[in-house]
C-alpha positions as CSV (number, residue, x, y, z in Angstrom):
1,M,-6.9,-53.7,45.2
2,Y,-6.3,-50.0,44.3
3,R,-6.1,-49.2,48.0
4,D,-3.0,-51.5,48.3
5,R,-1.2,-49.6,45.6
6,L,-1.7,-46.1,46.9
7,T,1.7,-45.6,48.4
8,R,3.4,-42.2,48.8
9,R,5.1,-42.5,45.5
10,A,1.8,-43.6,43.7
11,F,-0.1,-40.7,45.3
12,V,2.5,-38.1,44.3
13,N,2.5,-39.5,40.7
14,L,-1.3,-39.3,40.6
15,V,-1.2,-35.7,41.8
16,G,1.5,-34.8,39.2
17,R,-0.5,-36.3,36.3
18,A,-3.7,-34.5,37.3
19,G,-2.4,-31.2,38.5
20,G,1.0,-30.8,36.9
21,V,4.5,-30.1,38.3
22,G,3.2,-27.4,40.8
23,A,0.8,-29.8,42.4
24,A,3.4,-32.6,42.7
25,Y,6.0,-30.1,44.0
26,G,3.6,-28.9,46.7
27,T,2.8,-32.4,47.7
28,L,6.5,-33.3,48.0
29,T,7.1,-30.2,50.0
30,A,4.2,-31.0,52.4
31,M,5.6,-34.5,52.9
32,G,9.3,-33.4,53.2
33,L,10.5,-35.4,50.3
34,L,12.5,-32.9,48.1
35,A,16.0,-33.5,47.0
36,V,18.7,-30.9,46.1
37,P,20.0,-31.0,42.5
38,E,23.7,-31.2,41.7
39,A,25.5,-27.9,40.9
40,Y,27.0,-27.0,37.5
41,A,30.8,-27.7,37.5
42,G,31.6,-24.5,35.6
43,R,33.7,-23.7,32.5
44,P,36.4,-26.2,31.6
45,D,39.9,-25.3,32.7
46,L,41.9,-27.1,30.0
47,A,45.2,-25.4,30.9
48,R,45.0,-27.0,34.3
49,H,45.3,-30.4,32.6
50,G,48.3,-29.4,30.5
51,G,46.7,-27.4,27.7
52,G,47.4,-28.0,24.1
53,R,50.3,-26.0,22.8
54,G,51.1,-26.9,19.2
55,V,47.8,-28.9,18.8
56,K,45.8,-27.7,15.9
57,V,42.0,-27.7,16.1
58,A,39.6,-26.8,13.3
59,V,36.1,-25.8,14.3
60,I,33.3,-25.8,11.7
61,G,30.7,-23.2,12.5
62,A,30.8,-20.0,14.5
63,G,27.6,-20.5,16.4
64,V,27.6,-20.5,20.2
65,S,29.1,-24.0,20.3
66,G,31.9,-23.1,17.9
67,M,32.8,-19.9,19.7
68,V,32.8,-21.6,23.1
69,A,35.3,-24.1,21.6
70,A,37.4,-21.3,20.2
71,L,37.4,-19.4,23.5
72,E,38.3,-22.3,25.7
73,L,40.9,-23.9,23.4
74,S,42.7,-20.6,22.7
75,A,42.9,-20.0,26.5
76,A,44.7,-23.3,26.8
77,Q,47.2,-22.5,24.0
78,Y,45.6,-24.7,21.3
79,D,46.1,-23.5,17.8
80,V,42.4,-23.1,16.9
81,R,40.7,-21.8,13.7
82,V,37.0,-21.5,13.1
83,F,35.5,-21.7,9.6
84,E,32.1,-20.0,9.3
85,A,30.3,-20.2,5.9
86,Q,28.2,-17.1,6.5
87,E,29.2,-13.4,6.8
88,R,28.0,-13.4,10.4
89,V,28.5,-15.4,13.6
90,G,25.9,-16.7,16.1
91,G,24.3,-19.6,14.2
92,R,20.6,-19.5,15.1
93,I,21.0,-16.4,17.1
94,R,19.4,-13.8,14.8
95,T,18.0,-10.6,16.2
96,Y,16.4,-8.3,13.5
97,R,15.8,-4.6,13.8
98,G,14.7,-1.8,11.4
99,G,16.9,-1.7,8.4
100,D,18.0,-5.3,8.5
101,T,17.4,-7.9,5.7
102,V,16.1,-11.4,6.1
103,V,17.5,-13.7,3.5
104,E,16.0,-17.1,2.8
105,N,16.4,-19.4,-0.1
106,G,14.0,-17.9,-2.6
107,S,13.1,-14.7,-0.8
108,V,14.5,-11.5,0.7
109,Q,12.6,-9.3,3.2
110,R,13.5,-5.8,4.2
111,V,12.8,-5.0,7.8
112,D,11.0,-1.7,7.6
113,W,10.3,-1.2,11.3
114,D,11.0,2.1,13.1
115,R,14.7,2.5,14.0
116,D,14.3,2.1,17.7
117,P,16.6,-0.1,19.9
118,G,13.5,-1.4,21.7
119,L,12.0,-2.7,18.5
120,Y,13.7,-6.0,17.9
121,F,12.8,-9.6,17.0
122,N,14.6,-12.7,18.2
123,A,13.9,-15.0,15.3
124,G,15.9,-17.8,16.9
125,P,16.7,-18.2,20.6
126,A,14.7,-15.7,22.6
127,R,14.9,-16.8,26.3
128,F,16.6,-19.1,28.7
129,P,15.7,-20.3,32.2
130,H,17.5,-19.7,35.5
131,H,19.0,-23.2,35.5
132,H,21.0,-22.8,32.3
133,E,24.1,-22.2,34.4
134,A,26.7,-22.5,31.6
135,L,25.1,-19.7,29.5
136,L,24.4,-17.6,32.5
137,G,28.0,-18.0,33.6
138,Y,29.3,-16.7,30.3
139,C,26.8,-13.8,30.3
140,R,28.1,-13.0,33.8
141,D,31.7,-13.2,32.8
142,F,31.1,-11.1,29.7
143,D,28.9,-8.5,31.4
144,V,25.9,-9.2,29.2
145,P,23.0,-7.5,30.9
146,L,19.9,-9.6,31.3
147,Q,16.2,-8.8,31.9
148,V,13.2,-10.8,32.9
149,F,11.4,-12.5,30.0
150,V,7.7,-12.9,30.9
151,N,7.2,-16.5,30.0
152,D,4.0,-17.1,31.9
153,N,1.3,-14.4,32.1
154,R,-2.0,-15.4,33.6
155,A,-3.6,-12.4,31.8
156,A,-2.8,-13.9,28.4
157,Y,-5.2,-16.2,26.5
158,L,-5.7,-19.9,25.9
159,H,-7.7,-20.7,22.8
160,D,-8.9,-24.0,21.4
161,A,-11.5,-24.2,18.7
162,A,-13.0,-27.3,20.3
163,A,-13.7,-25.7,23.7
164,F,-16.0,-22.9,24.8
165,G,-17.3,-22.3,21.3
166,G,-13.9,-21.3,20.2
167,R,-13.8,-18.3,22.5
168,P,-10.4,-17.6,24.1
169,Q,-10.2,-17.8,27.9
170,R,-7.8,-16.0,30.2
171,A,-5.1,-18.3,31.3
172,R,-5.7,-17.5,34.9
173,R,-9.3,-18.8,34.7
174,V,-8.4,-22.0,32.9
175,I,-5.5,-22.8,35.3
176,T,-7.2,-21.8,38.5
177,D,-10.5,-23.6,37.7
178,T,-8.6,-26.7,36.5
179,R,-6.6,-26.8,39.7
180,G,-9.7,-26.4,41.8
181,A,-11.6,-29.2,40.0
182,V,-8.6,-31.5,40.3
183,A,-8.1,-30.7,43.9
184,E,-11.8,-31.5,44.6
185,L,-11.4,-34.9,42.9
186,A,-8.3,-35.6,44.9
187,A,-10.1,-34.7,48.1
188,R,-12.9,-37.0,47.3
189,A,-10.4,-39.8,46.7
190,L,-9.0,-39.3,50.1
191,K,-12.4,-39.3,51.7
192,Q,-13.0,-42.7,50.2
193,D,-10.3,-44.1,52.5
194,L,-7.9,-44.7,49.8
195,D,-5.1,-43.3,51.9
196,R,-3.3,-46.3,53.3
197,P,-0.4,-46.9,53.8
198,M,0.1,-43.2,54.3
199,S,0.4,-42.2,58.0
200,E,-2.3,-40.1,59.6
201,E,0.2,-37.3,59.9
202,D,1.0,-37.5,56.1
203,L,-2.7,-37.7,55.4
204,A,-3.5,-34.6,57.4
205,R,-0.7,-32.7,55.7
206,V,-1.8,-33.7,52.2
207,R,-5.5,-32.8,53.0
208,D,-4.4,-29.3,54.1
209,F,-2.2,-28.9,51.1
210,I,-5.0,-30.0,48.7
211,Q,-7.5,-27.6,50.3
212,G,-5.1,-24.7,50.0
213,F,-3.8,-25.7,46.6
214,G,-7.2,-25.9,45.0
215,G,-8.9,-23.1,46.9
216,L,-11.5,-25.6,48.3
217,D,-14.1,-24.6,50.9
218,G,-14.5,-26.3,54.3
219,N,-16.3,-29.2,52.7
220,Y,-13.5,-29.7,50.2
221,R,-15.6,-28.3,47.3
222,Y,-14.4,-26.0,44.6
223,T,-16.9,-23.2,44.1
224,G,-14.7,-20.6,42.4
225,S,-11.7,-18.4,43.3
226,P,-10.7,-14.8,43.0
227,D,-7.5,-16.2,41.4
228,A,-9.6,-17.0,38.3
229,G,-10.7,-13.4,37.9
230,Y,-13.8,-11.4,38.2
231,S,-16.9,-10.8,36.1
232,E,-17.1,-7.5,38.0
233,P,-13.7,-6.5,39.3
234,P,-13.4,-5.1,42.9
235,G,-13.2,-1.3,43.1
236,G,-13.6,1.2,45.9
237,P,-16.2,-0.1,48.4
238,E,-17.5,-2.9,46.1
239,P,-16.1,-6.4,46.7
240,G,-16.4,-7.5,43.0
241,Q,-18.0,-10.6,41.6
242,V,-15.9,-13.7,41.2
243,L,-16.3,-15.6,37.9
244,E,-18.3,-18.8,37.9
245,P,-16.0,-21.8,37.6
246,L,-15.4,-23.2,34.1
247,D,-16.6,-26.7,33.7
248,L,-13.8,-29.3,33.7
249,V,-15.5,-31.3,31.0
250,E,-15.6,-28.2,28.8
251,I,-12.0,-27.5,29.5
252,S,-11.1,-31.1,28.6
253,K,-12.8,-30.7,25.2
254,G,-9.9,-28.6,24.2
255,S,-7.3,-31.4,24.1
256,S,-4.4,-28.9,24.1
257,L,-5.6,-26.7,26.9
258,R,-4.3,-28.8,29.7
259,W,-0.7,-29.0,28.6
260,R,-0.8,-25.4,27.4
261,A,-2.0,-24.3,30.8
262,L,0.9,-26.2,32.4
263,F,3.5,-25.2,29.9
264,S,5.3,-22.8,32.2
265,E,5.6,-25.6,34.8
266,Q,7.8,-27.7,32.6
267,Y,11.4,-27.7,33.7
268,P,12.8,-25.8,30.8
269,Q,10.1,-23.1,31.0
270,Q,10.0,-22.5,34.8
271,S,10.5,-19.0,36.1
272,T,12.7,-17.1,36.3
273,V,13.2,-17.0,32.5
274,V,15.6,-14.3,31.2
275,E,16.7,-12.7,27.9
276,P,19.7,-10.4,27.1
277,T,18.7,-6.7,27.3
278,G,18.1,-5.4,23.8
279,G,18.2,-8.7,22.0
280,M,19.7,-12.2,22.0
281,D,22.5,-11.2,19.6
282,A,24.2,-9.6,22.7
283,V,25.4,-13.1,23.5
284,A,26.8,-13.6,20.0
285,R,28.5,-10.2,20.0
286,A,30.1,-11.0,23.4
287,F,31.6,-14.3,22.2
288,Y,32.7,-12.8,18.9
289,Q,34.5,-9.9,20.6
290,R,36.7,-12.5,22.4
291,T,37.1,-15.0,19.5
292,R,37.1,-12.9,16.3
293,R,40.8,-13.4,15.7
294,F,40.3,-17.1,15.4
295,I,37.2,-16.9,13.1
296,T,37.2,-16.8,9.3
297,L,33.9,-15.6,7.9
298,N,32.5,-16.6,4.5
299,A,34.6,-19.7,4.7
300,Q,32.5,-22.6,3.5
301,V,34.0,-26.0,4.3
302,T,33.5,-28.3,1.3
303,K,35.6,-31.3,2.1
304,L,37.0,-33.2,5.0
305,R,39.7,-35.9,4.6
306,R,41.7,-37.9,7.1
307,A,45.4,-37.2,7.1
308,G,47.4,-39.5,9.4
309,S,45.9,-39.2,12.8
310,G,44.4,-35.8,11.9
311,A,42.3,-34.3,9.1
312,Q,42.6,-31.9,6.2
313,V,39.9,-29.2,6.0
314,T,39.2,-27.8,2.5
315,W,37.2,-24.6,2.4
316,R,36.1,-22.0,-0.1
317,D,36.1,-18.3,0.3
318,R,32.5,-17.3,-0.7
319,V,33.6,-13.8,-1.6
320,T,36.7,-14.5,-3.7
321,G,36.0,-18.1,-4.7
322,R,39.5,-19.1,-3.6
323,V,39.9,-22.7,-2.3
324,Q,42.3,-23.3,0.6
325,V,43.3,-26.2,2.8
326,W,44.1,-26.3,6.5
327,D,45.6,-29.4,8.3
328,A,44.3,-30.1,11.8
329,D,44.9,-32.6,14.6
330,H,41.2,-32.5,15.5
331,V,38.0,-31.2,13.8
332,I,35.0,-30.1,15.8
333,V,31.8,-30.1,13.7
334,T,29.3,-27.7,15.2
335,V,27.1,-26.8,12.2
336,P,23.6,-28.4,11.9
337,L,23.6,-32.0,10.6
338,T,21.5,-30.8,7.7
339,V,24.6,-28.9,6.6
340,V,27.1,-31.6,7.5
341,N,25.2,-34.0,5.3
342,A,26.2,-31.9,2.3
343,I,29.9,-31.8,3.0
344,D,32.1,-34.2,1.1
345,S,33.6,-36.1,4.0
346,D,35.2,-39.4,4.9
347,F,33.3,-40.0,8.1
348,S,33.1,-43.7,8.9
349,P,30.1,-45.5,7.3
350,P,28.1,-45.7,10.6
351,V,28.6,-42.0,11.2
352,K,27.6,-41.1,7.6
353,R,24.4,-43.1,8.0
354,A,23.7,-41.5,11.3
355,V,24.2,-37.9,9.9
356,E,21.8,-38.7,7.0
357,A,19.3,-40.3,9.3
358,A,19.3,-37.3,11.6
359,V,18.1,-34.8,9.0
360,P,14.4,-35.5,9.3
361,Y,14.5,-34.8,13.0
362,Y,15.2,-31.1,12.5
363,I,12.3,-28.9,13.4
364,P,10.9,-26.7,10.6
365,A,10.3,-23.8,13.0
366,V,8.7,-20.5,11.8
367,K,8.3,-17.2,13.5
368,I,6.3,-14.2,12.3
369,A,6.6,-10.7,13.9
370,F,4.8,-7.5,13.5
371,Q,5.3,-3.9,14.6
372,A,2.2,-2.5,16.4
373,D,0.9,0.0,18.8
374,R,1.0,-1.7,22.2
375,W,-2.7,-2.4,22.3
376,W,-2.2,-5.6,24.2
377,E,-1.1,-3.6,27.3
378,K,-3.8,-0.9,27.0
379,D,-6.8,-3.0,25.9
380,H,-6.0,-6.4,27.6
381,Q,-3.6,-5.5,30.4
382,I,-1.1,-8.1,29.0
383,Y,2.4,-7.2,29.9
384,G,4.6,-9.8,28.3
385,G,3.9,-13.5,28.1
386,I,2.4,-15.9,25.7
387,S,-1.1,-16.6,24.4
388,W,-1.8,-20.0,22.9
389,S,-4.1,-21.0,20.0
390,S,-5.1,-24.3,18.4
391,R,-4.8,-22.4,15.1
392,D,-1.6,-22.8,13.1
393,I,0.1,-19.8,14.7
394,T,0.3,-21.9,17.9
395,Q,1.7,-19.0,20.0
396,M,1.6,-15.3,20.2
397,W,4.3,-13.5,22.2
398,Y,3.9,-10.1,23.7
399,P,7.2,-8.3,24.3
400,S,8.6,-8.2,27.8
401,S,10.8,-5.2,27.2
402,N,10.0,-1.4,26.9
403,L,6.7,-1.7,28.8
404,H,4.4,1.3,28.1
405,A,6.5,2.4,25.1
406,R,4.5,3.6,22.2
407,E,5.3,0.7,19.8
408,G,6.4,-2.9,20.2
409,I,7.3,-6.0,18.2
410,L,4.6,-8.7,18.6
411,V,5.5,-12.2,17.6
412,G,2.3,-13.2,16.0
413,A,3.2,-16.8,15.3
414,Y,5.7,-19.3,16.7
415,I,5.4,-22.7,15.0
416,W,7.5,-25.8,15.7
417,T,5.5,-28.7,14.5
418,H,6.5,-30.5,11.3
419,D,3.3,-30.4,9.2
420,I,2.5,-26.7,10.0
421,G,6.1,-25.6,9.9
422,N,6.7,-27.2,6.5
423,S,3.4,-25.7,5.2
424,F,4.4,-22.2,6.3
425,S,7.9,-22.6,5.0
426,A,6.5,-23.4,1.5
427,M,4.6,-20.1,1.5
428,T,5.9,-16.7,0.5
429,P,6.6,-14.2,3.3
430,A,3.4,-12.3,2.3
431,Q,1.3,-15.5,2.4
432,R,2.7,-16.4,5.9
433,A,1.8,-13.0,7.2
434,A,-1.7,-13.2,5.8
435,A,-2.2,-16.6,7.3
436,A,-0.9,-15.4,10.7
437,V,-3.2,-12.4,10.7
438,A,-6.2,-14.6,9.9
439,D,-5.4,-16.9,12.8
440,G,-4.7,-14.0,15.1
441,E,-8.3,-12.8,14.6
442,H,-9.5,-15.8,16.6
443,L,-7.5,-14.6,19.6
444,H,-8.0,-10.9,19.2
445,P,-11.0,-9.8,17.0
446,G,-10.0,-6.9,14.8
447,Y,-6.4,-8.1,14.8
448,R,-5.8,-7.4,11.1
449,N,-6.2,-3.7,11.9
450,L,-3.8,-3.8,14.9
451,V,-0.6,-5.1,13.3
452,R,1.6,-4.1,10.4
453,R,5.0,-4.5,8.7
454,P,5.3,-8.3,9.0
455,V,8.7,-10.1,9.1
456,S,8.9,-13.8,9.1
457,V,11.7,-16.4,9.3
458,A,11.2,-20.0,8.2
459,W,14.2,-21.9,9.4
460,P,14.2,-24.7,6.8
461,N,14.8,-21.9,4.2
462,V,17.6,-20.1,6.0
463,P,20.9,-20.7,4.2
464,F,23.4,-23.0,6.0
465,Q,20.7,-24.0,8.5
466,G,18.1,-26.3,7.0
467,G,15.9,-26.3,10.1
468,A,15.9,-24.8,13.6
469,W,17.0,-27.5,16.0
470,I,16.9,-31.2,16.4
471,D,14.3,-33.1,18.4
472,W,15.3,-36.7,19.0
473,G,11.9,-37.2,20.6
474,D,11.1,-39.8,23.2
475,D,12.0,-42.8,21.1
476,L,15.0,-44.4,22.8
477,A,15.9,-46.2,19.6
478,T,16.6,-42.8,18.0
479,R,19.1,-41.9,20.8
480,R,20.6,-45.4,20.5
481,D,20.9,-45.6,16.7
482,I,21.8,-42.0,15.8
483,Y,22.8,-39.9,18.8
484,S,25.0,-42.5,20.4
485,V,26.8,-43.1,17.1
486,L,27.7,-39.4,16.8
487,L,28.5,-38.8,20.4
488,P,32.0,-40.4,20.5
489,P,34.8,-39.1,18.2
490,D,35.1,-40.6,14.7
491,G,38.9,-40.6,14.5
492,P,39.8,-36.9,14.3
493,Y,36.2,-35.8,14.0
494,W,34.1,-34.6,17.0
495,F,30.5,-33.5,16.9
496,A,29.1,-30.7,19.0
497,G,26.1,-28.3,19.0
498,E,22.7,-28.6,20.8
499,R,22.0,-31.9,18.9
500,M,24.8,-33.6,20.9
501,S,23.2,-32.9,24.2
502,H,20.1,-33.7,26.2
503,I,19.1,-30.0,26.1
504,N,18.0,-29.9,22.5
505,G,16.9,-26.6,21.0
506,W,18.7,-24.5,23.7
507,Q,22.0,-22.6,23.7
508,E,22.8,-24.4,27.0
509,G,22.8,-27.6,25.1
510,S,25.2,-26.2,22.5
511,I,27.6,-25.0,25.3
512,R,27.4,-28.2,27.3
513,A,28.1,-30.3,24.1
514,A,31.1,-28.1,23.3
515,H,32.4,-28.6,26.9
516,N,32.1,-32.3,26.6
517,V,34.1,-32.4,23.3
518,L,36.8,-30.1,24.8
519,H,37.2,-32.5,27.7
520,G,37.5,-35.4,25.3
521,I,40.2,-33.6,23.2
522,Q,42.1,-32.6,26.3
523,A,42.0,-36.2,27.5
524,R,43.3,-37.5,24.2
525,V,46.1,-34.9,24.1
526,T,47.1,-35.6,27.7
527,H,47.0,-39.4,27.6
528,G,47.4,-40.1,23.9
């Protein structure tokens, strides 16, 4: 019965489930079944479709989405004005350096790191992959220099308290030995004559691929691989001693090890991953340089009311307290829905319900950073990358920049799950740091003596944020009942930001959502 179902598609699916994206990709390559993705269409050229001279557009929020809207609308002769409640632009783009201040509701932290341009902490977005073409295009147009972000480092560690007695294992060992064990299982399946209706030619190709992919011997057995590392490294005339393979059953005890080992094979995380040289705020600065004349800072929008076919925007100057009004033909709302929910608006009842229903889907992300001597390079040969832990800290990021410098900024915790994120957000900054240090000991014994000067950001506590990003999840009902309600315009109101895309949590999603709204406004202006 199973033999009848093992078609090419079924076999590739089985390989993907067991061995991850890399295994499936290799199988598809071996069988000649790869497709070419569609190219990004590029920045919208609104002027080509008539522009919008005399059309007034209010933009709420000067994050990436808001500044993209201002840039493109102004280029097409729209009368655009951006209202930003904070004294800064960039939204979740926040890069901290020595001398900065981290303000949360209920706490203020002074960043007392050394004043060095190489010592910075991206508390919000910190990387983006090679296929985020919209963001990459703006960086290219704005001459924002980029550097490689080491997203995947096989010298980093994977730690799960349920596996290997809680001892961290090098990523290369877990990944290589898992691949070898899975390849051996796949080879056994092929030997059981479960290969029809694949052709003999396909079968031979797949067998060759599996053997090479898993590092199997001539009998299709996995007995270890140099790729997993050495108990005695090679040196001089000595060949070295390859590590014994980790037991697949023991690996499987750490329920999180498999997906952590395959993390960098997920589409958003695949190499090459990059970051702006010197900090993510280079992106915000580049946009602001080109849009600052359209942006009013410290302008908190307090009320939105329809006026004819347009809307009236009421805002308060947070410095002087003065209340002002601006009439617009269109209003683009780019701030988080956690903030939108607090604005006195006359959205339609379905939209109001959708905004309120979206609030619980915001991720209470927390990041905690430390200044430290670069012991991870000297003692562990870790140059950039991420270690994972089943402890609350979840991830530890080693900086990709300024390799071999004397000091570095280590992200000692990156948390994005609701329970843990809410728990850490309820702590004081000192309590968060202490908890992160205690968890770090499980990855690096003696850790408490290796890091200092903690700085943390709990996104639920950040003013005018109320969370990091939205995660609609895999529930199609959520997309249907909330997202789809907010996607079309509500009279003069349009919603943008990463939440209005299928690239949630990324700047690319914010840009693509803004582009979508701009096309919609231009179509309405052109065709009425």
